C-alpha positions as CSV (number, residue, x, y, z in Angstrom):
1,X,100.1,10.9,67.2
2,X,97.2,11.2,69.7
3,X,98.1,12.2,73.2
4,X,97.9,9.2,75.6
5,X,98.3,8.8,79.4
6,X,99.7,5.3,80.3
7,X,98.5,3.9,83.6
8,X,100.0,0.6,85.0
9,X,96.6,-1.0,84.4
10,X,94.7,1.3,82.0
11,X,95.3,3.7,79.1
12,X,93.3,6.9,78.7
13,X,93.1,9.3,75.7
14,X,91.0,12.1,74.3
15,X,88.4,11.4,71.8
16,X,89.0,12.9,68.4
17,X,86.9,16.0,69.1
18,X,88.9,16.5,72.3
19,X,85.7,16.9,74.3
20,X,85.7,13.6,76.1
21,X,88.2,11.0,77.6
22,X,88.1,7.3,76.8
23,X,89.5,4.4,78.6
24,X,91.3,1.7,76.5
25,X,90.7,-1.9,77.7
26,X,92.4,-4.8,75.9
27,X,90.3,-8.0,75.9
28,X,92.9,-10.0,77.7
29,X,93.4,-7.9,80.8
30,X,92.1,-8.7,84.3
31,X,88.5,-7.6,84.6
32,X,88.4,-3.9,85.7
33,X,86.2,-2.6,88.5
34,X,84.5,0.8,88.9
35,X,86.8,1.7,91.9
36,X,90.0,0.7,90.0
37,X,89.0,2.8,87.0
38,X,88.1,5.8,89.1
39,X,91.4,5.6,91.0
40,X,93.4,5.3,87.8
41,X,91.5,8.3,86.3
42,X,92.2,10.5,89.3
43,X,95.9,10.0,88.9
44,X,96.1,10.5,85.2
45,X,96.7,13.8,83.3
46,X,93.0,14.0,82.3
47,X,91.8,14.1,85.9
48,X,90.7,17.7,85.6
49,X,87.8,16.5,83.4
50,X,84.5,15.5,84.8
51,X,84.5,11.8,85.7
52,X,81.3,10.2,84.7
53,X,80.6,7.4,87.1
54,X,77.5,6.3,85.2
55,X,79.5,5.8,82.0
56,X,82.4,4.0,83.8
57,X,79.9,1.7,85.4
58,X,78.3,1.0,82.0
59,X,81.9,0.4,80.6
60,X,82.6,-2.3,83.2
61,X,79.4,-4.0,82.5
62,X,79.9,-4.0,78.8
63,X,83.5,-5.2,79.1
64,X,82.5,-8.1,81.3
65,X,79.8,-9.0,78.9
66,X,81.9,-8.9,75.7
67,X,85.6,-9.4,76.6
68,X,85.4,-13.1,77.2
69,X,84.2,-13.9,73.7
70,X,86.4,-11.3,72.0
71,X,89.7,-11.9,70.2
72,X,92.7,-11.4,72.5
73,X,93.9,-8.4,70.5
74,X,90.5,-6.7,70.6
75,X,90.7,-3.2,72.2
76,X,87.6,-1.9,73.8
77,X,87.2,1.9,74.0
78,X,84.7,3.5,76.4
79,X,83.9,7.2,77.2
80,X,84.2,7.8,80.9
81,X,84.8,11.5,81.3
82,X,83.9,14.8,79.7
83,X,85.5,18.2,79.4
84,X,83.1,20.8,80.8
85,X,83.6,24.5,80.7
86,X,82.7,26.7,83.6
87,X,79.0,27.5,84.2
88,X,77.8,31.0,85.1
89,X,74.7,31.8,87.1
90,X,73.3,35.3,87.8
91,X,71.9,36.3,91.2
92,X,70.3,39.7,91.7
93,X,69.3,41.0,95.2
94,X,65.7,41.6,95.9
95,X,66.3,45.4,95.8
96,X,68.0,45.0,92.5
97,X,71.0,46.9,93.8
98,X,73.5,44.0,93.7
99,X,74.2,41.5,90.9
100,X,76.5,38.5,91.6
101,X,77.9,35.9,89.3
102,X,78.0,32.4,90.7
103,X,80.7,30.7,88.7
104,X,81.4,26.9,88.8
105,X,85.0,26.2,87.8
106,X,85.6,24.2,84.6
107,X,86.2,20.5,84.5
108,X,89.1,20.4,82.1
109,X,87.4,23.0,80.0
110,X,87.7,26.7,79.7
111,X,87.1,29.2,82.5
112,X,85.4,32.4,81.5
113,X,87.4,35.4,80.4
114,X,86.7,39.0,81.3
115,X,85.2,39.5,77.9
116,X,82.9,36.5,78.3
117,X,81.7,37.7,81.7
118,X,81.0,41.2,80.6
119,X,79.1,39.9,77.6
120,X,77.1,37.6,79.8
121,X,76.2,40.5,82.1
122,X,75.1,42.7,79.2
123,X,72.9,39.9,77.8
124,X,71.2,39.6,81.2
125,X,70.5,43.3,81.2
126,X,73.1,44.2,83.9
127,X,74.5,47.5,82.8
128,X,74.9,49.8,85.8
129,X,77.7,49.9,88.3
130,X,79.9,47.1,86.8
131,X,82.6,46.1,89.3
132,X,85.4,45.6,86.8
133,X,88.0,45.2,89.5
134,X,86.2,42.2,91.0
135,X,85.7,40.6,87.6
136,X,89.4,41.0,86.7
137,X,90.5,39.7,90.1
138,X,88.4,36.5,89.5
139,X,89.8,36.0,86.0
140,X,93.3,36.3,87.2
141,X,92.8,33.4,89.6
142,X,90.2,31.4,87.6
143,X,92.5,28.6,86.6
144,X,93.7,28.0,90.2
145,X,90.2,27.1,91.5
146,X,89.4,23.5,92.1
147,X,87.3,21.9,89.3
148,X,83.6,22.2,90.2
149,X,84.1,24.7,93.0
150,X,81.8,27.7,93.1
151,X,82.9,31.3,93.4
152,X,80.6,34.2,93.9
153,X,81.7,37.5,92.3
154,X,80.0,40.7,93.0
155,X,79.8,41.9,89.4
156,X,77.6,45.0,89.7
157,X,76.4,47.5,92.3
158,X,73.6,49.9,91.8
159,X,73.5,53.3,93.4
160,X,70.7,53.6,96.1
161,X,68.7,56.7,96.2
162,X,69.7,59.0,99.0
163,X,67.4,59.6,101.8
164,X,65.2,62.7,101.4
165,X,66.1,65.8,103.4
166,X,63.8,66.5,106.3
167,X,62.2,69.9,106.6
168,X,64.0,72.6,108.6
169,X,62.6,75.3,110.8
170,X,64.3,78.7,111.1
171,X,63.5,81.7,113.1
172,X,62.6,84.8,111.1
173,X,63.0,86.9,114.3
174,X,65.2,86.5,117.3
175,X,63.4,84.7,120.1
176,X,63.5,86.2,123.6
177,X,65.6,83.4,125.1
178,X,68.3,83.8,122.5
179,X,68.4,87.6,122.9
180,X,69.0,87.1,126.6
181,X,72.2,85.3,125.7
182,X,73.7,88.1,123.6
183,X,75.4,90.7,125.8
184,X,75.8,94.2,124.3
185,X,79.3,95.1,123.1
186,X,80.8,98.3,124.6
187,X,82.8,100.8,122.5
188,X,86.1,99.4,123.8
189,X,85.2,95.9,122.6
190,X,84.3,94.4,126.0
191,X,80.9,92.9,126.7
192,X,78.4,94.3,129.2
193,X,77.1,91.2,130.8
194,X,74.3,93.1,132.6
195,X,73.0,94.8,129.4
196,X,71.7,92.0,127.2
197,X,70.2,94.1,124.5
198,X,66.8,95.2,123.4
199,X,63.9,92.8,123.3
200,X,62.5,92.2,119.8
201,X,58.8,92.3,119.5
202,X,56.4,91.3,116.7
203,X,53.0,92.6,115.5
204,X,50.1,90.6,114.1
205,X,51.0,89.2,110.7
206,X,54.7,89.3,111.2
207,X,56.5,86.1,110.2
208,X,58.2,84.5,113.2
209,X,59.3,81.2,111.8
210,X,59.9,79.7,108.3
211,X,59.8,76.1,107.3
212,X,62.0,74.9,104.5
213,X,59.9,72.0,103.1
214,X,61.2,68.5,103.0
215,X,62.7,67.6,99.7
216,X,64.1,64.7,97.8
217,X,67.8,64.1,97.4
218,X,69.8,62.4,94.7
219,X,68.1,59.6,92.7
220,X,69.8,56.3,92.3
221,X,69.9,53.5,89.7
222,X,69.7,49.7,90.1
223,X,72.0,47.3,88.3
224,X,69.5,47.2,85.3
225,X,70.0,51.0,84.9
226,X,66.5,51.7,86.1
227,X,65.9,54.9,88.0
228,X,65.3,54.7,91.8
229,X,63.7,57.9,92.9
230,X,64.6,59.6,96.2
231,X,61.5,60.3,98.2
232,X,61.0,63.4,100.2
233,X,59.9,62.6,103.8
234,X,56.7,64.1,105.1
235,X,56.8,67.6,106.3
236,X,56.8,67.9,110.1
237,X,54.0,70.3,111.2
238,X,54.7,73.5,113.1
239,X,54.4,73.1,116.8
240,X,52.3,76.1,117.7
241,X,50.9,77.6,120.9
242,X,49.2,80.9,121.7
243,X,49.9,83.9,119.7
244,X,50.9,82.2,116.4
245,X,49.2,80.5,113.5
246,X,50.2,78.9,110.2
247,X,49.8,81.5,107.4
248,X,46.9,81.0,105.1
249,X,48.9,82.4,102.2
250,X,52.0,80.3,102.8
251,X,51.8,77.0,104.7
252,X,55.6,77.2,105.4
253,X,55.3,80.4,107.4
254,X,54.3,80.8,111.0
255,X,52.9,84.3,111.7
256,X,52.1,86.2,114.9
257,X,48.4,86.8,115.7
258,X,49.1,89.4,118.4
259,X,51.7,91.9,119.5
260,X,54.3,90.5,121.8
261,X,57.6,88.7,122.2
262,X,58.4,85.5,120.3
263,X,59.3,82.8,122.7
264,X,61.1,79.5,122.2
265,X,59.7,76.9,124.6
266,X,61.5,73.6,123.7
267,X,59.6,72.4,120.6
268,X,56.8,74.9,120.9
269,X,56.7,78.4,119.4
270,X,54.5,81.1,120.8
271,X,54.2,84.9,120.9
272,X,53.6,86.1,124.4
273,X,52.0,89.3,125.4
274,X,54.7,91.0,127.5
275,X,54.7,93.6,130.1
276,X,58.0,95.4,130.7
277,X,58.4,97.1,134.1
278,X,61.3,99.1,135.4
279,X,60.6,97.8,138.9
280,X,57.9,96.3,141.1
281,X,57.2,98.3,144.2
282,X,54.5,100.3,145.9
283,X,54.1,102.5,142.9
284,X,53.1,99.5,140.7
285,X,51.3,97.5,143.3
286,X,50.9,93.7,142.8
287,X,51.1,92.5,139.3
288,X,48.7,90.0,137.8
289,X,49.1,89.5,134.0
290,X,48.1,87.1,131.3
291,X,51.4,86.8,129.5
292,X,55.1,87.3,130.2
293,X,56.6,90.0,132.5
294,X,60.0,91.5,132.1
295,X,61.2,93.4,135.2
296,X,64.3,95.5,134.6
297,X,64.9,96.4,138.3
298,X,64.2,94.8,141.7
299,X,61.0,93.4,143.1
300,X,60.6,95.1,146.4
301,X,59.4,93.4,149.7
302,X,55.8,92.4,150.1
303,X,54.8,92.5,146.5
304,X,53.3,89.7,144.4
305,X,53.9,89.0,140.7
306,X,51.4,86.4,139.3
307,X,51.5,85.7,135.5
308,X,50.4,83.0,133.1
309,X,53.7,83.2,131.1
310,X,57.3,83.7,132.3
311,X,58.8,86.1,134.8
312,X,62.3,87.6,134.0
313,X,63.9,89.7,136.7
314,X,67.2,91.4,135.9
315,X,67.8,92.5,139.5
316,X,67.2,91.0,142.9
317,X,63.9,89.9,144.5
318,X,63.3,90.8,148.1
319,X,60.7,89.1,150.4
320,X,58.1,88.8,147.7
321,X,55.9,86.2,145.9
322,X,56.5,85.2,142.3
323,X,54.1,82.9,140.5
324,X,54.5,81.9,136.8
325,X,52.8,79.4,134.5
326,X,56.1,79.2,132.6
327,X,59.6,79.8,133.8
328,X,61.1,82.1,136.4
329,X,64.5,83.5,135.6
330,X,66.2,85.8,138.1
331,X,69.5,87.3,137.1
332,X,70.5,88.0,140.7
333,X,68.7,86.2,143.5
334,X,66.0,86.1,146.1
335,X,66.6,87.3,149.7
336,X,63.9,86.2,152.0
337,X,64.0,85.9,155.8
338,X,62.6,83.7,158.5
339,X,59.6,85.2,160.0
340,X,58.3,82.7,162.6
341,X,58.8,79.1,163.8
342,X,61.6,77.3,165.6
343,X,65.1,76.5,164.3
344,X,64.5,72.7,163.8
345,X,61.3,72.5,161.7
346,X,61.1,74.3,158.4
347,X,57.5,75.2,157.4
348,X,56.3,77.1,154.3
349,X,54.8,79.7,156.5
350,X,58.2,80.4,158.1
351,X,59.6,82.3,155.1
352,X,58.9,85.7,153.6
353,X,59.7,84.8,150.0
354,X,57.8,82.3,147.7
355,X,58.4,81.4,144.1
356,X,56.4,79.0,142.1
357,X,56.8,78.1,138.4
358,X,55.1,75.7,136.1
359,X,58.4,75.4,134.3
360,X,62.0,75.9,135.4
361,X,63.4,78.3,138.0
362,X,66.9,79.9,137.6
363,X,68.7,82.2,140.0
364,X,72.1,83.1,141.1
365,X,71.3,82.7,144.8
366,X,68.2,81.8,146.9
367,X,67.9,82.4,150.7
368,X,64.9,81.6,153.0
369,X,62.6,80.9,150.0
370,X,59.8,78.5,149.6
371,X,60.1,77.0,146.1
372,X,57.9,74.9,143.9
373,X,58.8,74.1,140.3
374,X,57.2,71.9,137.6
375,X,60.7,71.6,136.0
376,X,64.2,72.0,137.3
377,X,65.6,74.4,139.8
378,X,69.0,75.8,138.9
379,X,71.0,77.9,141.3
380,X,74.4,79.2,140.3
381,X,76.1,80.1,143.6
382,X,74.1,79.2,146.8
383,X,70.9,77.8,148.1
384,X,70.6,78.7,151.8
385,X,67.9,77.5,154.2
386,X,65.2,77.1,151.5
387,X,62.3,74.8,151.4
388,X,61.7,73.1,148.0
389,X,58.3,71.5,148.1
390,X,58.6,70.0,144.6
391,X,60.8,70.1,141.5
392,X,61.9,67.7,138.8
393,X,65.7,68.2,139.2
394,X,67.8,70.4,141.6
395,X,71.1,71.8,140.3
396,X,73.3,73.9,142.6
397,X,76.5,74.8,140.8
398,X,77.5,71.5,139.1
399,X,80.7,70.0,137.7
400,X,82.1,73.4,136.6
401,X,81.0,75.3,139.8
402,X,82.1,73.0,142.6
403,X,82.1,75.8,145.2
404,X,78.3,76.4,144.9
405,X,76.6,75.6,148.2
406,X,73.4,74.0,149.4
407,X,73.1,74.6,153.1
408,X,70.2,73.9,155.4
409,X,66.5,73.7,154.5
410,X,64.8,70.8,152.7
411,X,64.1,69.6,149.2
412,X,61.6,67.2,147.6
413,X,63.0,66.2,144.2
414,X,61.3,63.9,141.7
415,X,64.6,62.9,140.1
416,X,68.2,63.9,140.7
417,X,70.2,66.4,142.7
418,X,73.6,67.9,141.6
419,X,75.5,70.2,144.0
420,X,79.0,71.6,144.5
421,X,79.2,71.7,148.3
422,X,76.5,69.9,150.3
423,X,76.2,71.2,153.9
424,X,78.8,73.1,155.9
425,X,81.6,72.4,158.4
426,X,79.2,73.6,161.1
427,X,77.0,70.6,160.2
428,X,73.8,72.6,159.5
429,X,71.0,70.0,159.1
430,X,69.4,69.5,155.7
431,X,66.9,67.0,154.4
432,X,66.8,65.9,150.8
433,X,64.0,63.6,149.7
434,X,64.9,62.0,146.3
435,X,62.7,60.2,143.7
436,X,59.4,61.5,145.0
437,X,57.7,60.3,141.8
438,X,58.9,56.7,142.3
439,X,56.3,55.8,144.9
440,X,53.5,57.4,142.8
441,X,54.5,55.5,139.7
442,X,54.8,52.3,141.7
443,X,51.3,52.8,143.1
444,X,50.0,53.4,139.6
445,X,51.6,50.2,138.4
446,X,50.1,48.2,141.2
447,X,46.7,49.7,140.4
448,X,47.0,48.6,136.7
449,X,48.0,45.1,137.9
450,X,44.9,44.9,140.0
451,X,42.7,45.9,137.1
452,X,44.3,43.3,134.9
453,X,43.6,40.6,137.4
454,X,39.9,41.7,137.5
455,X,39.8,41.7,133.7
456,X,41.2,38.1,133.6
457,X,38.6,37.0,136.2
458,X,35.8,38.5,134.3
459,X,37.1,37.0,131.0
460,X,37.1,33.6,132.6
461,X,33.6,33.9,133.8
462,X,32.3,35.1,130.4
463,X,34.2,32.3,128.6
464,X,32.3,29.8,130.8
465,X,29.0,31.4,129.9
466,X,29.9,31.5,126.2
467,X,30.7,27.7,126.3
468,X,27.4,27.1,128.1
469,X,25.2,29.0,125.5
470,X,27.2,27.6,122.6
471,X,26.3,24.1,123.8
472,X,22.6,25.1,123.9
473,X,22.9,26.8,120.5
474,X,21.5,30.1,121.8
475,X,22.7,32.5,119.0
476,X,21.6,35.7,120.8
477,X,23.6,34.8,124.0
478,X,26.5,33.6,121.9
479,X,26.7,36.9,120.1
480,X,26.4,38.9,123.3
481,X,29.1,37.1,125.2
482,X,31.4,37.0,122.1
483,X,31.2,40.8,122.0
484,X,31.7,41.1,125.7
485,X,34.8,38.9,125.6
486,X,36.2,40.9,122.7
487,X,35.8,44.1,124.6
488,X,37.4,42.7,127.7
489,X,40.4,41.5,125.7
490,X,40.8,44.9,124.1
491,X,40.6,46.6,127.5
492,X,43.2,44.1,128.9
493,X,45.5,44.9,125.9
494,X,45.1,48.6,126.6
495,X,46.0,48.0,130.3
496,X,49.0,46.0,129.3
497,X,50.2,48.7,127.0
498,X,49.7,51.3,129.8
499,X,51.6,49.0,132.2
500,X,54.6,48.6,129.8
501,X,54.8,52.4,129.1
502,X,54.5,53.2,132.8
503,X,57.0,50.5,133.8
504,X,59.5,51.9,131.3
505,X,59.1,55.4,132.9
506,X,59.4,53.8,136.4
507,X,62.5,51.9,135.5
508,X,64.1,54.9,133.8
509,X,63.3,57.1,136.8
510,X,64.8,54.7,139.3
511,X,68.0,54.7,137.2
512,X,68.1,58.5,137.2
513,X,67.5,59.1,140.9
514,X,70.9,60.2,142.4
515,X,72.7,62.8,144.4
516,X,75.9,64.0,142.9
517,X,78.4,66.1,145.0
518,X,81.1,67.7,142.9
519,X,83.0,69.3,145.7
520,X,82.5,68.1,149.3
521,X,79.6,66.9,151.5
522,X,79.4,67.2,155.3
523,X,77.6,65.4,158.1
524,X,74.1,66.6,159.1
525,X,72.5,65.8,155.8
526,X,69.5,63.5,156.0
527,X,68.6,61.6,152.8
528,X,65.4,59.7,152.0
529,X,64.1,57.7,149.1
530,X,60.8,56.0,149.4
531,X,60.9,54.0,152.6
532,X,64.7,54.4,153.0
533,X,66.0,57.1,155.3
534,X,69.6,57.7,156.4
535,X,72.0,60.4,157.4
536,X,75.5,61.3,156.2
537,X,77.9,60.6,159.1
538,X,81.1,61.8,157.7
539,X,82.6,64.4,155.3
540,X,83.3,63.1,151.8
541,X,84.9,64.5,148.7
542,X,83.4,64.3,145.2
543,X,81.0,61.3,145.1
544,X,77.6,60.2,143.9
545,X,74.9,58.7,146.1
546,X,72.3,56.2,144.9
547,X,69.7,54.2,146.7
548,X,69.6,50.5,145.9
549,X,67.6,47.6,147.4
550,X,70.4,47.3,150.0
551,X,70.2,50.9,151.0
552,X,72.4,54.0,150.3
553,X,75.4,53.4,147.9
554,X,78.2,55.9,147.6
555,X,80.7,55.9,144.7
556,X,83.6,58.3,144.4
557,X,84.2,60.0,141.1
558,X,86.5,62.6,139.6
559,X,84.7,65.9,139.2
560,X,85.9,67.7,136.1
């Protein structure tokens, strides 16, 4: 017998081919409605099949039309639902690295098996990175999904090509700065911190640096099995300065063009002519040299060393003058003295020692010295009664040397100051002027603003003229003012770009300006920043000072 589902009002049964469901309506029953048929269907055993509202509506209309004239025992049969197997749709990402199956669950029909899904993928050309675990997980739950609900299954994942490997730069010789950091080992195994080894020099044609070219990495494959090639990034060029050149025979080699010492200057490579002296005294006289000078011993009082490169002094410097276009590194320190003037106003003419560097200045101690640096000034132990006319950053000791002292003198610093102990318990006066570049950058910003206003005014006037000549049809004038307006707009855009870049520098600088004390600070310290000026009135432990719109702000912190 055929399978039937008996409803209090209606009977339902499969068609002979088992692909559809029919409703059985005897001629004598109360006239059915579409809602009553749908409600009865949803509660019957065939409810998983796809209810066809269009067919049910047609059945009601046909029954009403024919039942009244039919014999009482006439049984009307109408198809109102269909079995529908699950549908499968493929979606592939734009980069062809992910393939997903969007599966609509079956209406009383069959949900796809693992075999069917794999065959479908193969037919669609998806062959790489099949995610079998995802497919099996779906199949295990397929019959629990609500009929008609959609499930997205990530069926395949390609393998992206790996990023190419950037070029690498390696020294073929040991640069001077690195040699400085390698103490010589004694026979007993200890290190002699004062003997830092011989200085390596190069001759013309010697290779100083080698570039390993950029290269591709592992290729990948998309879900169609197509190759995705890894791409080598462009080679970064050598950063070269004086004394070196890219080899004509091998573009991946940097060679020396003169005899000298290889120097590592941040991202720039150069070979400096170098002059090595045992000492600077009356037997050598003043030194003026185009290159770098290495002084193994002291620099005696009254002498001047003026070079275009770096100055390295392995001993102390007495009341002398050092000038360098690069860095000045003093292993010991500088001992100057006060030669004239009163005790309350420090002047650059008051001191017997002067050091000036285009780059950084490093020393163990500095006393009664006039200092000017294009970079930072780093002092390991103490900075006593010195006048710093300009530097980017001042570091005296720091977090790991909290007993390093800054006592007396004055300092004009473009950015921040870090110090172990600031001042002394005898309240020696000192003046620190922070953020000296802030006012300069602010003035430049105001100047650009003024120029932008002028450009806008000119643009408005030219626009009026253009409209005037456009109305007259004067093609020559129209062309002239169109070009003028275009140039003004380009100039205004350039000014806006300059303003944004400068404003970013200004904002960043304002954030960096600070005074960090890692040990202790004492009264007698005068601080200034732009128009603000204040004095420390009490001793404080580790703290950081910053200037805000409200004035000086102090925040304690734990120095490590």
